[in-house]
C-alpha beads as a LAMMPS data file, in Angstrom:
LAMMPS data file: protein, C-alpha beads

234 atoms
233 bonds

1 atom types
1 bond types

-500.0 500.0 xlo xhi
-500.0 500.0 ylo yhi
-500.0 500.0 zlo zhi

Masses

1 110.0

Atoms # bond

1 1 1 451.048 -274.031 -161.924
2 1 1 447.239 -273.754 -162.331
3 1 1 445.367 -272.363 -159.375
4 1 1 442.424 -274.215 -157.859
5 1 1 438.961 -272.748 -158.145
6 1 1 436.389 -273.833 -155.609
7 1 1 432.652 -273.082 -155.925
8 1 1 430.211 -273.317 -152.939
9 1 1 426.705 -274.300 -153.500
10 1 1 423.830 -274.976 -151.157
11 1 1 422.443 -278.457 -151.379
12 1 1 418.937 -278.506 -153.167
13 1 1 416.909 -279.939 -155.847
14 1 1 418.690 -277.697 -158.496
15 1 1 422.157 -278.147 -157.143
16 1 1 423.339 -281.157 -159.358
17 1 1 422.527 -279.195 -162.495
18 1 1 424.431 -276.041 -160.998
19 1 1 427.368 -278.087 -160.041
20 1 1 427.658 -279.467 -163.514
21 1 1 427.612 -276.008 -164.902
22 1 1 430.181 -274.879 -162.529
23 1 1 432.585 -277.696 -163.328
24 1 1 432.000 -276.943 -167.147
25 1 1 432.819 -273.238 -166.352
26 1 1 436.209 -274.249 -164.843
27 1 1 435.574 -275.158 -161.139
28 1 1 438.118 -277.690 -159.802
29 1 1 436.345 -278.343 -156.487
30 1 1 432.689 -277.927 -155.364
31 1 1 431.717 -277.366 -151.749
32 1 1 428.112 -278.536 -150.928
33 1 1 426.577 -276.660 -148.031
34 1 1 424.415 -279.018 -145.666
35 1 1 421.972 -276.483 -144.217
36 1 1 421.948 -275.584 -140.530
37 1 1 419.249 -273.594 -138.754
38 1 1 421.683 -271.702 -136.453
39 1 1 424.955 -271.083 -138.402
40 1 1 427.919 -269.262 -136.897
41 1 1 430.059 -268.390 -139.782
42 1 1 427.531 -267.833 -142.628
43 1 1 426.643 -264.373 -143.802
44 1 1 423.298 -263.288 -144.895
45 1 1 423.513 -264.776 -148.475
46 1 1 424.409 -268.235 -147.220
47 1 1 421.740 -268.060 -144.450
48 1 1 419.088 -267.306 -146.978
49 1 1 420.181 -270.137 -148.930
50 1 1 420.063 -272.465 -146.085
51 1 1 416.544 -271.207 -145.078
52 1 1 415.418 -272.090 -148.605
53 1 1 417.067 -275.496 -148.571
54 1 1 415.436 -276.371 -145.185
55 1 1 412.018 -275.165 -146.564
56 1 1 412.513 -277.485 -149.476
57 1 1 413.005 -280.449 -147.101
58 1 1 416.856 -280.503 -147.382
59 1 1 417.645 -282.531 -144.135
60 1 1 420.672 -284.629 -143.767
61 1 1 419.568 -287.732 -145.853
62 1 1 418.333 -285.502 -148.542
63 1 1 421.716 -283.660 -148.729
64 1 1 423.520 -286.989 -148.880
65 1 1 421.168 -287.989 -151.967
66 1 1 422.062 -284.511 -153.471
67 1 1 425.640 -285.145 -153.016
68 1 1 425.417 -288.484 -154.749
69 1 1 423.398 -286.966 -157.463
70 1 1 426.200 -284.387 -158.037
71 1 1 428.902 -287.046 -158.041
72 1 1 426.925 -288.685 -160.937
73 1 1 427.459 -285.526 -163.013
74 1 1 431.014 -284.418 -162.070
75 1 1 434.363 -285.986 -161.352
76 1 1 435.995 -283.128 -159.154
77 1 1 436.496 -283.231 -155.547
78 1 1 433.284 -282.818 -153.599
79 1 1 433.357 -281.395 -150.070
80 1 1 430.197 -281.144 -147.894
81 1 1 430.360 -278.236 -145.413
82 1 1 428.295 -278.033 -142.311
83 1 1 428.179 -277.823 -138.601
84 1 1 428.871 -280.108 -135.778
85 1 1 425.360 -280.271 -134.387
86 1 1 424.193 -281.949 -137.514
87 1 1 426.755 -284.725 -137.242
88 1 1 426.011 -285.013 -133.536
89 1 1 422.430 -285.723 -134.395
90 1 1 423.063 -287.934 -137.418
91 1 1 426.125 -289.809 -135.890
92 1 1 429.666 -288.879 -136.530
93 1 1 430.968 -292.141 -137.871
94 1 1 427.741 -292.723 -139.745
95 1 1 427.964 -289.290 -141.387
96 1 1 431.497 -289.848 -142.526
97 1 1 430.915 -293.218 -143.949
98 1 1 427.668 -292.155 -145.684
99 1 1 429.271 -288.926 -146.997
100 1 1 432.096 -290.976 -148.514
101 1 1 429.689 -293.552 -150.018
102 1 1 427.654 -290.820 -151.570
103 1 1 431.039 -289.407 -153.268
104 1 1 432.465 -286.832 -150.802
105 1 1 436.280 -286.308 -151.116
106 1 1 436.486 -284.769 -147.568
107 1 1 434.452 -282.719 -145.140
108 1 1 434.390 -279.223 -143.615
109 1 1 432.802 -278.819 -140.318
110 1 1 432.903 -275.076 -139.536
111 1 1 432.670 -275.006 -135.828
112 1 1 434.694 -278.106 -134.896
113 1 1 438.115 -277.157 -133.534
114 1 1 441.121 -279.027 -134.942
115 1 1 441.794 -280.771 -131.606
116 1 1 438.296 -282.319 -131.334
117 1 1 437.438 -285.440 -133.144
118 1 1 441.009 -285.909 -134.621
119 1 1 439.999 -289.396 -136.029
120 1 1 437.475 -287.539 -138.359
121 1 1 439.614 -286.467 -141.225
122 1 1 438.502 -283.002 -142.532
123 1 1 439.702 -279.909 -144.064
124 1 1 440.643 -277.469 -141.301
125 1 1 439.919 -273.853 -141.409
126 1 1 442.302 -271.054 -140.127
127 1 1 441.732 -267.174 -139.819
128 1 1 443.736 -264.051 -139.362
129 1 1 443.386 -264.425 -135.561
130 1 1 444.826 -267.896 -135.508
131 1 1 448.021 -268.125 -133.581
132 1 1 451.099 -269.823 -135.090
133 1 1 450.458 -272.785 -132.844
134 1 1 446.921 -273.139 -134.001
135 1 1 448.077 -272.903 -137.743
136 1 1 450.643 -275.690 -137.042
137 1 1 447.999 -277.869 -135.467
138 1 1 445.426 -277.401 -138.149
139 1 1 448.033 -277.821 -141.028
140 1 1 448.954 -281.167 -139.213
141 1 1 445.383 -282.322 -138.978
142 1 1 443.900 -281.013 -142.355
143 1 1 442.868 -283.295 -145.032
144 1 1 444.368 -282.342 -148.386
145 1 1 444.301 -278.572 -148.121
146 1 1 444.103 -275.737 -145.545
147 1 1 441.262 -273.319 -145.738
148 1 1 442.381 -269.790 -145.112
149 1 1 439.403 -267.648 -143.995
150 1 1 440.458 -264.187 -145.282
151 1 1 438.332 -262.078 -142.789
152 1 1 437.341 -262.131 -139.166
153 1 1 433.444 -262.456 -139.352
154 1 1 431.044 -264.161 -141.472
155 1 1 430.925 -265.094 -145.005
156 1 1 429.743 -262.560 -147.741
157 1 1 430.568 -260.752 -150.967
158 1 1 432.729 -257.795 -150.337
159 1 1 434.382 -254.986 -152.275
160 1 1 438.182 -255.747 -152.620
161 1 1 440.373 -258.469 -151.075
162 1 1 440.946 -258.419 -147.329
163 1 1 444.286 -256.812 -146.307
164 1 1 444.591 -259.747 -143.820
165 1 1 445.108 -262.376 -146.345
166 1 1 448.772 -261.693 -147.173
167 1 1 450.033 -261.994 -143.472
168 1 1 447.885 -265.102 -142.963
169 1 1 449.067 -266.728 -146.188
170 1 1 452.659 -266.035 -145.179
171 1 1 452.230 -267.669 -141.778
172 1 1 450.244 -270.543 -143.028
173 1 1 452.921 -271.224 -145.684
174 1 1 455.502 -271.478 -142.919
175 1 1 453.328 -273.649 -140.854
176 1 1 451.861 -275.881 -143.563
177 1 1 454.918 -276.472 -145.774
178 1 1 453.816 -278.005 -149.032
179 1 1 450.013 -278.370 -148.072
180 1 1 447.928 -276.353 -150.543
181 1 1 446.327 -273.105 -149.130
182 1 1 443.013 -272.166 -150.438
183 1 1 441.569 -268.659 -149.547
184 1 1 437.855 -268.177 -149.112
185 1 1 435.239 -265.715 -147.389
186 1 1 434.784 -262.383 -149.146
187 1 1 436.150 -263.274 -152.799
188 1 1 433.610 -262.028 -155.026
189 1 1 435.135 -260.710 -158.330
190 1 1 437.617 -261.982 -160.888
191 1 1 440.033 -259.304 -159.725
192 1 1 439.608 -260.439 -156.078
193 1 1 440.131 -264.181 -157.189
194 1 1 443.441 -263.155 -159.037
195 1 1 444.769 -261.149 -156.209
196 1 1 444.168 -264.150 -153.705
197 1 1 445.681 -266.619 -156.042
198 1 1 448.802 -264.544 -156.117
199 1 1 449.189 -265.300 -152.312
200 1 1 447.743 -268.896 -152.206
201 1 1 447.243 -271.979 -154.274
202 1 1 443.599 -271.398 -155.029
203 1 1 440.327 -269.806 -154.027
204 1 1 436.869 -270.704 -152.889
205 1 1 433.945 -268.496 -153.905
206 1 1 430.722 -268.903 -152.002
207 1 1 428.272 -265.993 -151.514
208 1 1 428.634 -264.359 -154.925
209 1 1 428.433 -267.879 -156.455
210 1 1 425.142 -268.524 -154.697
211 1 1 423.843 -265.018 -155.759
212 1 1 424.688 -265.702 -159.393
213 1 1 423.220 -269.215 -159.174
214 1 1 419.899 -267.892 -158.492
215 1 1 419.887 -266.884 -162.266
216 1 1 420.391 -270.522 -163.208
217 1 1 423.027 -272.880 -164.621
218 1 1 423.949 -270.622 -167.572
219 1 1 424.686 -267.633 -165.421
220 1 1 426.695 -269.503 -162.952
221 1 1 428.749 -271.104 -165.784
222 1 1 429.582 -267.569 -167.114
223 1 1 430.439 -266.380 -163.798
224 1 1 432.775 -269.320 -162.908
225 1 1 434.363 -268.882 -166.343
226 1 1 435.246 -265.354 -165.607
227 1 1 436.890 -266.403 -162.303
228 1 1 438.873 -269.317 -164.166
229 1 1 440.030 -266.881 -166.765
230 1 1 441.223 -264.547 -163.964
231 1 1 443.024 -267.309 -162.096
232 1 1 444.733 -268.695 -165.330
233 1 1 446.038 -265.126 -165.796
234 1 1 447.501 -264.744 -162.406

Bonds

1 1 1 2
2 1 2 3
3 1 3 4
4 1 4 5
5 1 5 6
6 1 6 7
7 1 7 8
8 1 8 9
9 1 9 10
10 1 10 11
11 1 11 12
12 1 12 13
13 1 13 14
14 1 14 15
15 1 15 16
16 1 16 17
17 1 17 18
18 1 18 19
19 1 19 20
20 1 20 21
21 1 21 22
22 1 22 23
23 1 23 24
24 1 24 25
25 1 25 26
26 1 26 27
27 1 27 28
28 1 28 29
29 1 29 30
30 1 30 31
31 1 31 32
32 1 32 33
33 1 33 34
34 1 34 35
35 1 35 36
36 1 36 37
37 1 37 38
38 1 38 39
39 1 39 40
40 1 40 41
41 1 41 42
42 1 42 43
43 1 43 44
44 1 44 45
45 1 45 46
46 1 46 47
47 1 47 48
48 1 48 49
49 1 49 50
50 1 50 51
51 1 51 52
52 1 52 53
53 1 53 54
54 1 54 55
55 1 55 56
56 1 56 57
57 1 57 58
58 1 58 59
59 1 59 60
60 1 60 61
61 1 61 62
62 1 62 63
63 1 63 64
64 1 64 65
65 1 65 66
66 1 66 67
67 1 67 68
68 1 68 69
69 1 69 70
70 1 70 71
71 1 71 72
72 1 72 73
73 1 73 74
74 1 74 75
75 1 75 76
76 1 76 77
77 1 77 78
78 1 78 79
79 1 79 80
80 1 80 81
81 1 81 82
82 1 82 83
83 1 83 84
84 1 84 85
85 1 85 86
86 1 86 87
87 1 87 88
88 1 88 89
89 1 89 90
90 1 90 91
91 1 91 92
92 1 92 93
93 1 93 94
94 1 94 95
95 1 95 96
96 1 96 97
97 1 97 98
98 1 98 99
99 1 99 100
100 1 100 101
101 1 101 102
102 1 102 103
103 1 103 104
104 1 104 105
105 1 105 106
106 1 106 107
107 1 107 108
108 1 108 109
109 1 109 110
110 1 110 111
111 1 111 112
112 1 112 113
113 1 113 114
114 1 114 115
115 1 115 116
116 1 116 117
117 1 117 118
118 1 118 119
119 1 119 120
120 1 120 121
121 1 121 122
122 1 122 123
123 1 123 124
124 1 124 125
125 1 125 126
126 1 126 127
127 1 127 128
128 1 128 129
129 1 129 130
130 1 130 131
131 1 131 132
132 1 132 133
133 1 133 134
134 1 134 135
135 1 135 136
136 1 136 137
137 1 137 138
138 1 138 139
139 1 139 140
140 1 140 141
141 1 141 142
142 1 142 143
143 1 143 144
144 1 144 145
145 1 145 146
146 1 146 147
147 1 147 148
148 1 148 149
149 1 149 150
150 1 150 151
151 1 151 152
152 1 152 153
153 1 153 154
154 1 154 155
155 1 155 156
156 1 156 157
157 1 157 158
158 1 158 159
159 1 159 160
160 1 160 161
161 1 161 162
162 1 162 163
163 1 163 164
164 1 164 165
165 1 165 166
166 1 166 167
167 1 167 168
168 1 168 169
169 1 169 170
170 1 170 171
171 1 171 172
172 1 172 173
173 1 173 174
174 1 174 175
175 1 175 176
176 1 176 177
177 1 177 178
178 1 178 179
179 1 179 180
180 1 180 181
181 1 181 182
182 1 182 183
183 1 183 184
184 1 184 185
185 1 185 186
186 1 186 187
187 1 187 188
188 1 188 189
189 1 189 190
190 1 190 191
191 1 191 192
192 1 192 193
193 1 193 194
194 1 194 195
195 1 195 196
196 1 196 197
197 1 197 198
198 1 198 199
199 1 199 200
200 1 200 201
201 1 201 202
202 1 202 203
203 1 203 204
204 1 204 205
205 1 205 206
206 1 206 207
207 1 207 208
208 1 208 209
209 1 209 210
210 1 210 211
211 1 211 212
212 1 212 213
213 1 213 214
214 1 214 215
215 1 215 216
216 1 216 217
217 1 217 218
218 1 218 219
219 1 219 220
220 1 220 221
221 1 221 222
222 1 222 223
223 1 223 224
224 1 224 225
225 1 225 226
226 1 226 227
227 1 227 228
228 1 228 229
229 1 229 230
230 1 230 231
231 1 231 232
232 1 232 233
233 1 233 234
């Protein structure tokens, strides 16, 4: 079975073209960051991208317009990723409705626990520190797939796959049953992606994709293709 490849991009004027290049390169899923001024889970690369986006005027309405522009170019699942303060300010139900209307497949709200806002269907995140009870709750309430955070800490490109992923993947598989498991945080190279895919159903690459995207759509296309080839050989 083919492994899913997700690519994270920050919302911005150049994002639709970048997203199209990523999908052409083999991405099955695109996460779109909605920038927040005080993130908890984001490492330095994502923080810099968020600061740049905010400087470009990427507020919630502009991000939703970006999402709609991406949707016009690609037909893969699109998942906005943001923080609860943004939705609190915009309006929870309003955001969910507007995101769906713009083409979102689901949502990720990085700092919203699974037990809060259960009516808001979203992809749940779990980490190596998550208890078995927490894994079961997240699996029960997740929307489509379960996001395995491979490390304890913030996002960022790292050297080598986290040793914590194997144990987390095994426990999550027990808790989630047939729900797909996608691993993210700290996956940078084709070798990392291949190793993670041997334990899960797919991977999401963020910080390194953002770094490569600074070189433009062609550079991102080539990088995503290298990840796709690695996953297809897993």
